[in-house]
Biopython code that builds the backbone (N, CA, C, O; Angstrom):
import numpy as np
from Bio.PDB.StructureBuilder import StructureBuilder

atoms = [
    (1, "MET", "N", (-0.624, -2.080, -3.527)),
    (1, "MET", "CA", (-1.956, -1.537, -3.322)),
    (1, "MET", "C", (-2.113, -0.240, -4.136)),
    (1, "MET", "O", (-1.226, 0.614, -4.134)),
    (2, "VAL", "N", (-3.207, -0.114, -4.800)),
    (2, "VAL", "CA", (-3.479, 1.048, -5.640)),
    (2, "VAL", "C", (-3.977, 2.207, -4.766)),
    (2, "VAL", "O", (-4.857, 2.033, -3.923)),
    (3, "ASP", "N", (-3.400, 3.376, -4.983)),
    (3, "ASP", "CA", (-3.817, 4.581, -4.259)),
    (3, "ASP", "C", (-5.051, 5.128, -4.956)),
    (3, "ASP", "O", (-4.984, 5.515, -6.123)),
    (4, "LYS", "N", (-6.168, 5.164, -4.257)),
    (4, "LYS", "CA", (-7.429, 5.598, -4.861)),
    (4, "LYS", "C", (-7.646, 7.109, -4.782)),
    (4, "LYS", "O", (-8.632, 7.626, -5.308)),
    (5, "ARG", "N", (-6.717, 7.818, -4.121)),
    (5, "ARG", "CA", (-6.862, 9.276, -4.053)),
    (5, "ARG", "C", (-6.664, 9.877, -5.440)),
    (5, "ARG", "O", (-5.930, 9.346, -6.274)),
    (6, "LYS", "N", (-7.327, 10.978, -5.653)),
    (6, "LYS", "CA", (-7.161, 11.745, -6.885)),
    (6, "LYS", "C", (-6.228, 12.917, -6.575)),
    (6, "LYS", "O", (-6.087, 13.315, -5.418)),
    (7, "LEU", "N", (-5.605, 13.455, -7.595)),
    (7, "LEU", "CA", (-4.699, 14.585, -7.400)),
    (7, "LEU", "C", (-5.392, 15.727, -6.653)),
    (7, "LEU", "O", (-4.786, 16.365, -5.791)),
    (8, "GLY", "N", (-6.633, 15.979, -6.976)),
    (8, "GLY", "CA", (-7.384, 17.051, -6.319)),
    (8, "GLY", "C", (-7.722, 16.776, -4.866)),
    (8, "GLY", "O", (-8.171, 17.676, -4.156)),
    (9, "ASP", "N", (-7.513, 15.544, -4.410)),
    (9, "ASP", "CA", (-7.739, 15.206, -3.004)),
    (9, "ASP", "C", (-6.586, 15.659, -2.116)),
    (9, "ASP", "O", (-6.733, 15.732, -0.896)),
    (10, "LEU", "N", (-5.452, 15.961, -2.714)),
    (10, "LEU", "CA", (-4.287, 16.370, -1.938)),
    (10, "LEU", "C", (-4.460, 17.803, -1.452)),
    (10, "LEU", "O", (-4.942, 18.666, -2.185)),
    (11, "ALA", "N", (-4.062, 18.044, -0.211)),
    (11, "ALA", "CA", (-4.181, 19.387, 0.379)),
    (11, "ALA", "C", (-3.387, 20.392, -0.455)),
    (11, "ALA", "O", (-2.254, 20.126, -0.854)),
    (12, "GLY", "N", (-3.990, 21.533, -0.708)),
    (12, "GLY", "CA", (-3.317, 22.602, -1.427)),
    (12, "GLY", "C", (-3.360, 22.494, -2.939)),
    (12, "GLY", "O", (-2.809, 23.345, -3.637)),
    (13, "ILE", "N", (-4.007, 21.460, -3.453)),
    (13, "ILE", "CA", (-4.064, 21.274, -4.902)),
    (13, "ILE", "C", (-5.443, 21.696, -5.412)),
    (13, "ILE", "O", (-6.450, 21.017, -5.208)),
    (14, "GLY", "N", (-5.440, 22.842, -6.079)),
    (14, "GLY", "CA", (-6.670, 23.381, -6.647)),
    (14, "GLY", "C", (-6.612, 23.370, -8.164)),
    (14, "GLY", "O", (-5.825, 22.637, -8.763)),
    (15, "LYS", "N", (-7.443, 24.181, -8.769)),
    (15, "LYS", "CA", (-7.569, 24.190, -10.229)),
    (15, "LYS", "C", (-6.257, 24.511, -10.949)),
    (15, "LYS", "O", (-5.928, 23.874, -11.949)),
    (16, "ALA", "N", (-5.513, 25.490, -10.447)),
    (16, "ALA", "CA", (-4.273, 25.889, -11.125)),
    (16, "ALA", "C", (-3.242, 24.763, -11.087)),
    (16, "ALA", "O", (-2.590, 24.483, -12.093)),
    (17, "MET", "N", (-3.094, 24.120, -9.937)),
    (17, "MET", "CA", (-2.126, 23.026, -9.831)),
    (17, "MET", "C", (-2.585, 21.812, -10.638)),
    (17, "MET", "O", (-1.762, 21.120, -11.236)),
    (18, "LEU", "N", (-3.878, 21.553, -10.659)),
    (18, "LEU", "CA", (-4.389, 20.447, -11.474)),
    (18, "LEU", "C", (-4.086, 20.696, -12.942)),
    (18, "LEU", "O", (-3.758, 19.767, -13.680)),
    (19, "LYS", "N", (-4.194, 21.941, -13.364)),
    (19, "LYS", "CA", (-3.863, 22.305, -14.751)),
    (19, "LYS", "C", (-2.368, 22.087, -15.007)),
    (19, "LYS", "O", (-1.981, 21.570, -16.055)),
    (20, "ASP", "N", (-1.534, 22.484, -14.044)),
    (20, "ASP", "CA", (-0.096, 22.236, -14.184)),
    (20, "ASP", "C", (0.178, 20.742, -14.330)),
    (20, "ASP", "O", (0.924, 20.332, -15.218)),
    (21, "PHE", "N", (-0.421, 19.931, -13.465)),
    (21, "PHE", "CA", (-0.193, 18.489, -13.528)),
    (21, "PHE", "C", (-0.643, 17.924, -14.877)),
    (21, "PHE", "O", (0.006, 17.041, -15.438)),
    (22, "GLU", "N", (-1.758, 18.444, -15.387)),
    (22, "GLU", "CA", (-2.234, 18.003, -16.701)),
    (22, "GLU", "C", (-1.205, 18.339, -17.776)),
    (22, "GLU", "O", (-0.882, 17.502, -18.619)),
    (23, "ARG", "N", (-0.698, 19.553, -17.740)),
    (23, "ARG", "CA", (0.304, 19.984, -18.718)),
    (23, "ARG", "C", (1.599, 19.189, -18.589)),
    (23, "ARG", "O", (2.289, 18.940, -19.578)),
    (24, "LEU", "N", (1.920, 18.794, -17.356)),
    (24, "LEU", "CA", (3.139, 18.026, -17.098)),
    (24, "LEU", "C", (2.921, 16.523, -17.303)),
    (24, "LEU", "O", (3.834, 15.722, -17.105)),
    (25, "ASP", "N", (1.707, 16.158, -17.700)),
    (25, "ASP", "CA", (1.333, 14.770, -17.957)),
    (25, "ASP", "C", (1.411, 13.894, -16.698)),
    (25, "ASP", "O", (1.747, 12.712, -16.768)),
    (26, "VAL", "N", (1.097, 14.495, -15.561)),
    (26, "VAL", "CA", (0.994, 13.756, -14.300)),
    (26, "VAL", "C", (-0.490, 13.486, -14.105)),
    (26, "VAL", "O", (-1.286, 14.407, -13.922)),
    (27, "LYS", "N", (-0.852, 12.196, -14.148)),
    (27, "LYS", "CA", (-2.266, 11.840, -14.194)),
    (27, "LYS", "C", (-2.809, 11.186, -12.931)),
    (27, "LYS", "O", (-4.022, 11.027, -12.795)),
    (28, "SER", "N", (-1.930, 10.803, -12.000)),
    (28, "SER", "CA", (-2.418, 10.093, -10.813)),
    (28, "SER", "C", (-1.523, 10.383, -9.609)),
    (28, "SER", "O", (-0.390, 10.844, -9.747)),
    (29, "VAL", "N", (-2.058, 10.102, -8.446)),
    (29, "VAL", "CA", (-1.293, 10.250, -7.211)),
    (29, "VAL", "C", (-0.103, 9.291, -7.235)),
    (29, "VAL", "O", (0.999, 9.647, -6.820)),
    (30, "GLU", "N", (-0.334, 8.084, -7.721)),
    (30, "GLU", "CA", (0.769, 7.111, -7.813)),
    (30, "GLU", "C", (1.890, 7.627, -8.708)),
    (30, "GLU", "O", (3.066, 7.496, -8.369)),
    (31, "GLN", "N", (1.539, 8.201, -9.822)),
    (31, "GLN", "CA", (2.543, 8.744, -10.738)),
    (31, "GLN", "C", (3.269, 9.914, -10.080)),
    (31, "GLN", "O", (4.492, 10.025, -10.178)),
    (32, "LEU", "N", (2.519, 10.785, -9.412)),
    (32, "LEU", "CA", (3.109, 11.942, -8.738)),
    (32, "LEU", "C", (4.122, 11.503, -7.685)),
    (32, "LEU", "O", (5.146, 12.159, -7.499)),
    (33, "ALA", "N", (3.845, 10.409, -7.004)),
    (33, "ALA", "CA", (4.750, 9.921, -5.957)),
    (33, "ALA", "C", (6.144, 9.621, -6.500)),
    (33, "ALA", "O", (7.120, 9.666, -5.751)),
    (34, "GLY", "N", (6.247, 9.323, -7.768)),
    (34, "GLY", "CA", (7.536, 9.032, -8.381)),
    (34, "GLY", "C", (8.224, 10.245, -8.993)),
    (34, "GLY", "O", (9.289, 10.121, -9.598)),
    (35, "CYS", "N", (7.619, 11.409, -8.836)),
    (35, "CYS", "CA", (8.161, 12.625, -9.447)),
    (35, "CYS", "C", (9.126, 13.344, -8.512)),
    (35, "CYS", "O", (9.175, 13.080, -7.311)),
    (36, "ASP", "N", (9.879, 14.248, -9.093)),
    (36, "ASP", "CA", (10.789, 15.131, -8.365)),
    (36, "ASP", "C", (10.244, 16.556, -8.504)),
    (36, "ASP", "O", (10.015, 17.034, -9.615)),
    (37, "GLY", "N", (10.041, 17.225, -7.370)),
    (37, "GLY", "CA", (9.454, 18.561, -7.387)),
    (37, "GLY", "C", (10.251, 19.571, -8.180)),
    (37, "GLY", "O", (9.680, 20.362, -8.931)),
    (38, "LEU", "N", (11.562, 19.557, -8.025)),
    (38, "LEU", "CA", (12.400, 20.514, -8.753)),
    (38, "LEU", "C", (12.325, 20.270, -10.255)),
    (38, "LEU", "O", (12.289, 21.217, -11.041)),
    (39, "GLU", "N", (12.302, 19.009, -10.648)),
    (39, "GLU", "CA", (12.217, 18.686, -12.074)),
    (39, "GLU", "C", (10.879, 19.178, -12.646)),
    (39, "GLU", "O", (10.853, 19.738, -13.742)),
    (40, "LEU", "N", (9.779, 18.980, -11.927)),
    (40, "LEU", "CA", (8.478, 19.483, -12.392)),
    (40, "LEU", "C", (8.496, 21.004, -12.490)),
    (40, "LEU", "O", (8.002, 21.576, -13.462)),
    (41, "TYR", "N", (9.063, 21.649, -11.490)),
    (41, "TYR", "CA", (9.152, 23.113, -11.450)),
    (41, "TYR", "C", (9.957, 23.639, -12.648)),
    (41, "TYR", "O", (9.558, 24.611, -13.289)),
    (42, "GLN", "N", (11.068, 23.004, -12.938)),
    (42, "GLN", "CA", (11.888, 23.432, -14.070)),
    (42, "GLN", "C", (11.176, 23.188, -15.388)),
    (42, "GLN", "O", (11.257, 24.012, -16.298)),
    (43, "ARG", "N", (10.482, 22.071, -15.499)),
    (43, "ARG", "CA", (9.748, 21.770, -16.740)),
    (43, "ARG", "C", (8.624, 22.766, -16.983)),
    (43, "ARG", "O", (8.454, 23.239, -18.106)),
    (44, "ILE", "N", (7.845, 23.097, -15.936)),
    (44, "ILE", "CA", (6.720, 24.024, -16.148)),
    (44, "ILE", "C", (7.256, 25.413, -16.509)),
    (44, "ILE", "O", (6.655, 26.128, -17.311)),
    (45, "GLY", "N", (8.385, 25.787, -15.913)),
    (45, "GLY", "CA", (9.009, 27.067, -16.259)),
    (45, "GLY", "C", (9.473, 27.085, -17.703)),
    (45, "GLY", "O", (9.299, 28.083, -18.403)),
    (46, "ALA", "N", (10.066, 25.983, -18.151)),
    (46, "ALA", "CA", (10.523, 25.887, -19.541)),
    (46, "ALA", "C", (9.337, 25.926, -20.500)),
    (46, "ALA", "O", (9.410, 26.548, -21.560)),
    (47, "MET", "N", (8.253, 25.267, -20.131)),
    (47, "MET", "CA", (7.056, 25.266, -20.983)),
    (47, "MET", "C", (6.500, 26.676, -21.134)),
    (47, "MET", "O", (6.014, 27.050, -22.201)),
    (48, "ASP", "N", (6.575, 27.448, -20.065)),
    (48, "ASP", "CA", (6.013, 28.798, -20.069)),
    (48, "ASP", "C", (7.022, 29.865, -20.460)),
    (48, "ASP", "O", (6.663, 31.026, -20.655)),
    (49, "GLY", "N", (8.290, 29.470, -20.576)),
    (49, "GLY", "CA", (9.314, 30.430, -20.956)),
    (49, "GLY", "C", (9.610, 31.446, -19.874)),
    (49, "GLY", "O", (10.081, 32.546, -20.164)),
    (50, "GLN", "N", (9.338, 31.086, -18.626)),
    (50, "GLN", "CA", (9.611, 32.000, -17.516)),
    (50, "GLN", "C", (9.756, 31.222, -16.214)),
    (50, "GLN", "O", (9.187, 30.144, -16.043)),
    (51, "LEU", "N", (10.518, 31.789, -15.321)),
    (51, "LEU", "CA", (10.676, 31.201, -14.005)),
    (51, "LEU", "C", (9.438, 31.522, -13.177)),
    (51, "LEU", "O", (9.010, 32.675, -13.115)),
    (52, "HIS", "N", (8.868, 30.515, -12.548)),
    (52, "HIS", "CA", (7.687, 30.723, -11.717)),
    (52, "HIS", "C", (8.098, 31.068, -10.288)),
    (52, "HIS", "O", (9.246, 30.869, -9.892)),
    (53, "ASP", "N", (7.148, 31.584, -9.530)),
    (53, "ASP", "CA", (7.369, 31.864, -8.120)),
    (53, "ASP", "C", (7.817, 30.580, -7.432)),
    (53, "ASP", "O", (7.268, 29.516, -7.721)),
    (54, "PRO", "N", (8.795, 30.643, -6.532)),
    (54, "PRO", "CA", (9.259, 29.442, -5.843)),
    (54, "PRO", "C", (8.169, 28.746, -5.026)),
    (54, "PRO", "O", (8.323, 27.577, -4.672)),
    (55, "CYS", "N", (7.085, 29.434, -4.726)),
    (55, "CYS", "CA", (5.974, 28.792, -4.008)),
    (55, "CYS", "C", (5.359, 27.671, -4.851)),
    (55, "CYS", "O", (4.763, 26.740, -4.309)),
    (56, "VAL", "N", (5.501, 27.761, -6.165)),
    (56, "VAL", "CA", (5.040, 26.676, -7.039)),
    (56, "VAL", "C", (5.872, 25.422, -6.754)),
    (56, "VAL", "O", (5.330, 24.322, -6.652)),
    (57, "LEU", "N", (7.172, 25.592, -6.627)),
    (57, "LEU", "CA", (8.054, 24.481, -6.271)),
    (57, "LEU", "C", (7.639, 23.886, -4.927)),
    (57, "LEU", "O", (7.571, 22.666, -4.774)),
    (58, "ASP", "N", (7.363, 24.752, -3.962)),
    (58, "ASP", "CA", (6.964, 24.282, -2.627)),
    (58, "ASP", "C", (5.666, 23.489, -2.692)),
    (58, "ASP", "O", (5.509, 22.488, -1.993)),
    (59, "THR", "N", (4.738, 23.935, -3.530)),
    (59, "THR", "CA", (3.463, 23.239, -3.678)),
    (59, "THR", "C", (3.667, 21.876, -4.336)),
    (59, "THR", "O", (3.045, 20.893, -3.932)),
    (60, "TYR", "N", (4.525, 21.814, -5.334)),
    (60, "TYR", "CA", (4.834, 20.512, -5.949)),
    (60, "TYR", "C", (5.441, 19.564, -4.925)),
    (60, "TYR", "O", (5.046, 18.402, -4.834)),
    (61, "ARG", "N", (6.399, 20.061, -4.159)),
    (61, "ARG", "CA", (7.056, 19.209, -3.154)),
    (61, "ARG", "C", (6.065, 18.737, -2.099)),
    (61, "ARG", "O", (6.117, 17.592, -1.652)),
    (62, "CYS", "N", (5.175, 19.616, -1.713)),
    (62, "CYS", "CA", (4.140, 19.273, -0.739)),
    (62, "CYS", "C", (3.233, 18.175, -1.293)),
    (62, "CYS", "O", (2.930, 17.206, -0.596)),
    (63, "ALA", "N", (2.808, 18.322, -2.517)),
    (63, "ALA", "CA", (1.925, 17.336, -3.142)),
    (63, "ALA", "C", (2.631, 15.991, -3.289)),
    (63, "ALA", "O", (2.027, 14.944, -3.055)),
    (64, "ILE", "N", (3.894, 16.013, -3.673)),
    (64, "ILE", "CA", (4.659, 14.776, -3.827)),
    (64, "ILE", "C", (4.803, 14.077, -2.483)),
    (64, "ILE", "O", (4.656, 12.858, -2.399)),
    (65, "ALA", "N", (5.088, 14.837, -1.435)),
    (65, "ALA", "CA", (5.219, 14.245, -0.098)),
    (65, "ALA", "C", (3.909, 13.577, 0.324)),
    (65, "ALA", "O", (3.922, 12.488, 0.898)),
    (66, "GLN", "N", (2.786, 14.226, 0.042)),
    (66, "GLN", "CA", (1.478, 13.637, 0.364)),
    (66, "GLN", "C", (1.223, 12.385, -0.467)),
    (66, "GLN", "O", (0.666, 11.405, 0.027)),
    (67, "ALA", "N", (1.634, 12.425, -1.730)),
    (67, "ALA", "CA", (1.441, 11.268, -2.608)),
    (67, "ALA", "C", (2.238, 10.073, -2.093)),
    (67, "ALA", "O", (1.780, 8.933, -2.162)),
    (68, "ARG", "N", (3.422, 10.343, -1.582)),
    (68, "ARG", "CA", (4.279, 9.269, -1.080)),
    (68, "ARG", "C", (3.853, 8.753, 0.285)),
    (68, "ARG", "O", (4.076, 7.587, 0.613)),
    (69, "ASP", "N", (3.239, 9.622, 1.080)),
    (69, "ASP", "CA", (2.885, 9.262, 2.455)),
    (69, "ASP", "C", (1.477, 9.748, 2.792)),
    (69, "ASP", "O", (1.303, 10.903, 3.181)),
    (70, "PRO", "N", (0.468, 8.882, 2.647)),
    (70, "PRO", "CA", (-0.907, 9.289, 2.964)),
    (70, "PRO", "C", (-1.080, 9.720, 4.418)),
    (70, "PRO", "O", (-2.030, 10.431, 4.745)),
    (71, "GLY", "N", (-0.173, 9.296, 5.288)),
    (71, "GLY", "CA", (-0.244, 9.664, 6.700)),
    (71, "GLY", "C", (0.643, 10.837, 7.057)),
    (71, "GLY", "O", (0.976, 11.021, 8.228)),
    (72, "LEU", "N", (1.031, 11.632, 6.080)),
    (72, "LEU", "CA", (1.891, 12.786, 6.318)),
    (72, "LEU", "C", (1.265, 13.682, 7.392)),
    (72, "LEU", "O", (0.065, 13.954, 7.344)),
    (73, "PRO", "N", (2.070, 14.145, 8.364)),
    (73, "PRO", "CA", (1.512, 15.027, 9.399)),
    (73, "PRO", "C", (0.809, 16.241, 8.784)),
    (73, "PRO", "O", (1.232, 16.761, 7.752)),
    (74, "ALA", "N", (-0.252, 16.675, 9.425)),
    (74, "ALA", "CA", (-1.076, 17.776, 8.905)),
    (74, "ALA", "C", (-0.251, 19.022, 8.597)),
    (74, "ALA", "O", (-0.489, 19.682, 7.585)),
    (75, "GLU", "N", (0.705, 19.350, 9.447)),
    (75, "GLU", "CA", (1.525, 20.543, 9.231)),
    (75, "GLU", "C", (2.294, 20.453, 7.915)),
    (75, "GLU", "O", (2.478, 21.462, 7.234)),
    (76, "GLN", "N", (2.742, 19.257, 7.556)),
    (76, "GLN", "CA", (3.529, 19.083, 6.335)),
    (76, "GLN", "C", (2.660, 19.009, 5.082)),
    (76, "GLN", "O", (3.181, 18.906, 3.972)),
    (77, "ARG", "N", (1.366, 19.059, 5.251)),
    (77, "ARG", "CA", (0.441, 19.108, 4.106)),
    (77, "ARG", "C", (0.159, 20.535, 3.668)),
    (77, "ARG", "O", (-0.678, 20.768, 2.795)),
    (78, "LYS", "N", (0.845, 21.476, 4.263)),
    (78, "LYS", "CA", (0.708, 22.896, 3.919)),
    (78, "LYS", "C", (1.926, 23.292, 3.093)),
    (78, "LYS", "O", (3.061, 23.022, 3.488)),
    (79, "TRP", "N", (1.696, 23.928, 1.955)),
    (79, "TRP", "CA", (2.814, 24.276, 1.085)),
    (79, "TRP", "C", (3.799, 25.183, 1.789)),
    (79, "TRP", "O", (4.990, 25.121, 1.485)),
    (80, "TRP", "N", (3.362, 26.031, 2.723)),
    (80, "TRP", "CA", (4.269, 26.971, 3.374)),
    (80, "TRP", "C", (5.253, 26.263, 4.313)),
    (80, "TRP", "O", (6.311, 26.812, 4.623)),
    (81, "TRP", "N", (4.916, 25.050, 4.769)),
    (81, "TRP", "CA", (5.883, 24.255, 5.533)),
    (81, "TRP", "C", (7.090, 23.964, 4.636)),
    (81, "TRP", "O", (8.237, 24.011, 5.082)),
    (82, "TRP", "N", (6.813, 23.667, 3.383)),
    (82, "TRP", "CA", (7.864, 23.367, 2.411)),
    (82, "TRP", "C", (8.633, 24.631, 2.047)),
    (82, "TRP", "O", (9.826, 24.561, 1.751)),
    (83, "SER", "N", (7.973, 25.776, 2.065)),
    (83, "SER", "CA", (8.666, 27.052, 1.835)),
    (83, "SER", "C", (9.700, 27.284, 2.929)),
    (83, "SER", "O", (10.834, 27.676, 2.651)),
    (84, "ARG", "N", (9.302, 27.040, 4.174)),
    (84, "ARG", "CA", (10.240, 27.220, 5.284)),
    (84, "ARG", "C", (11.431, 26.270, 5.148)),
    (84, "ARG", "O", (12.563, 26.654, 5.442)),
    (85, "GLN", "N", (11.187, 25.042, 4.709)),
    (85, "GLN", "CA", (12.280, 24.084, 4.507)),
    (85, "GLN", "C", (13.234, 24.578, 3.423)),
    (85, "GLN", "O", (14.453, 24.514, 3.584)),
    (86, "ARG", "N", (12.677, 25.066, 2.325)),
    (86, "ARG", "CA", (13.499, 25.566, 1.215)),
    (86, "ARG", "C", (14.330, 26.750, 1.664)),
    (86, "ARG", "O", (15.519, 26.828, 1.354)),
    (87, "LEU", "N", (13.722, 27.671, 2.388)),
    (87, "LEU", "CA", (14.438, 28.860, 2.847)),
    (87, "LEU", "C", (15.508, 28.506, 3.871)),
    (87, "LEU", "O", (16.576, 29.117, 3.886)),
    (88, "ALA", "N", (15.233, 27.527, 4.725)),
    (88, "ALA", "CA", (16.219, 27.090, 5.712)),
    (88, "ALA", "C", (17.421, 26.465, 5.010)),
    (88, "ALA", "O", (18.558, 26.684, 5.428)),
    (89, "GLU", "N", (17.190, 25.697, 3.959)),
    (89, "GLU", "CA", (18.287, 25.090, 3.193)),
    (89, "GLU", "C", (19.109, 26.162, 2.498)),
    (89, "GLU", "O", (20.335, 26.081, 2.421)),
    (90, "LYS", "N", (18.407, 27.168, 1.995)),
    (90, "LYS", "CA", (19.058, 28.260, 1.269)),
    (90, "LYS", "C", (19.979, 29.049, 2.191)),
    (90, "LYS", "O", (21.018, 29.540, 1.749)),
    (91, "SER", "N", (19.617, 29.177, 3.462)),
    (91, "SER", "CA", (20.394, 29.990, 4.395)),
    (91, "SER", "C", (21.591, 29.247, 4.988)),
    (91, "SER", "O", (22.377, 29.837, 5.729)),
    (92, "LYS", "N", (21.735, 27.972, 4.673)),
    (92, "LYS", "CA", (22.866, 27.199, 5.205)),
    (92, "LYS", "C", (24.153, 27.532, 4.490)),
    (92, "LYS", "O", (25.201, 26.972, 4.813)),
]
sb = StructureBuilder()
sb.init_structure("model")
sb.init_model(0)
sb.init_chain("A")
sb.init_seg("    ")
for serial, (resi, resn, name, xyz) in enumerate(atoms, 1):
    if name == "N":
        sb.init_residue(resn, " ", resi, " ")
    sb.init_atom(name, np.array(xyz, "f"), 0.0, 1.0, " ", f" {name:<3s}", serial, name[0])
structure = sb.get_structure()
């Protein structure tokens, strides 16, 4: 079944993230579902020649999770939920 959602339909995805996805050649929700957040984060940093704020990584992971699961719980559609997950992993 084809996912009819657009990238901009995903929670937390605004103009800046849409521009990132364009630069990363991610054109659809279906394509995004097959991506890895860390790989996108590293690629955008390499393109810009600088490390981005880790919240960018959290936003990518959030968007990918939504792309993979249209029924994702509302709390997990917030990028800061993913920030807490990243920080919890870091503290282990």
